[in-house]
C-alpha positions as CSV (number, residue, x, y, z in Angstrom):
1,M,-79.8,-89.7,63.7
2,Y,-76.8,-87.5,64.5
3,S,-75.4,-86.3,67.8
4,S,-74.7,-82.3,67.8
5,V,-72.8,-80.4,70.6
6,N,-72.8,-77.1,71.3
7,I,-69.6,-74.8,71.1
8,G,-69.0,-71.7,71.5
9,G,-72.5,-70.0,70.9
10,M,-71.7,-71.5,67.3
11,K,-74.6,-73.6,65.4
12,R,-74.8,-77.0,67.0
13,F,-72.2,-79.0,65.0
14,K,-72.7,-82.7,64.5
15,V,-70.3,-85.1,66.0
16,Q,-71.0,-88.0,64.0
17,Q,-70.4,-86.0,60.6
18,L,-67.0,-85.5,61.7
19,K,-66.3,-89.6,62.8
20,D,-68.3,-90.8,59.7
21,A,-65.7,-88.3,57.4
22,R,-62.6,-89.7,59.1
23,I,-64.0,-93.4,58.9
24,I,-64.8,-92.9,55.3
25,R,-60.8,-91.9,55.0
26,G,-59.8,-94.9,56.3
27,W,-58.0,-92.6,59.4
28,S,-57.8,-94.0,63.4
29,Q,-58.1,-91.1,65.7
30,K,-54.4,-90.9,65.9
31,R,-54.0,-89.9,62.3
32,L,-56.6,-87.5,62.2
33,A,-55.0,-86.3,65.5
34,E,-51.5,-86.1,63.4
35,E,-53.0,-85.0,60.2
36,A,-54.9,-81.7,61.8
37,G,-51.5,-81.0,64.4
38,V,-53.8,-81.9,67.1
39,E,-53.7,-84.5,70.5
40,H,-55.0,-88.4,69.8
41,M,-57.1,-87.6,73.2
42,T,-59.0,-84.1,71.1
43,V,-60.0,-85.9,68.5
44,W,-61.6,-89.1,71.6
45,R,-63.4,-86.1,73.5
46,I,-64.7,-84.5,70.3
47,E,-65.8,-87.7,68.8
48,N,-67.7,-88.8,72.3
49,N,-69.7,-85.6,73.1
50,R,-66.9,-83.6,74.9
51,F,-66.8,-80.3,74.6
52,H,-63.9,-78.4,73.0
53,T,-63.4,-74.9,71.2
54,P,-64.9,-74.3,67.6
55,A,-61.1,-73.8,66.3
56,T,-60.4,-76.9,67.2
57,V,-63.6,-78.4,65.2
58,L,-62.3,-76.4,62.8
59,Q,-58.7,-77.4,62.5
60,L,-60.1,-81.2,62.1
61,A,-63.0,-80.4,59.2
62,R,-60.1,-78.9,57.0
63,A,-58.0,-82.2,57.7
64,L,-60.7,-84.4,56.2
65,G,-61.5,-81.9,54.1
66,V,-65.1,-81.4,54.9
67,P,-67.0,-78.1,54.3
68,M,-68.0,-76.2,57.3
69,E,-71.8,-76.5,56.2
70,A,-71.8,-80.5,56.3
71,I,-71.2,-80.0,59.9
72,F,-72.3,-76.5,61.3
73,N,-76.0,-77.0,59.5
74,D,-79.2,-78.5,60.3
75,G,-78.7,-81.3,57.1
76,S,-77.1,-84.5,57.0
77,G,-75.2,-86.4,55.1
78,V,-70.8,-86.3,55.0
79,Y,-69.8,-84.5,52.3
80,L,-66.0,-84.7,51.1
81,N,-63.7,-82.5,48.9
């Protein structure tokens, strides 16, 4: 079961989707932060169900190559480009 967070009125997004994609790639939170151009603590906050902006979630998803449908829908599973 995936944890979800409501961000900025958008559909609930599945926190675990981003974390799973990061782990599959073999990236640390620090590496994802560097690739996405955000602070390491930002990645930690999102992965630990802390609120953040939709724009930041999109930055992380893009850096990981995860399509928006994979984190902003009701399905499950991680999709990588």
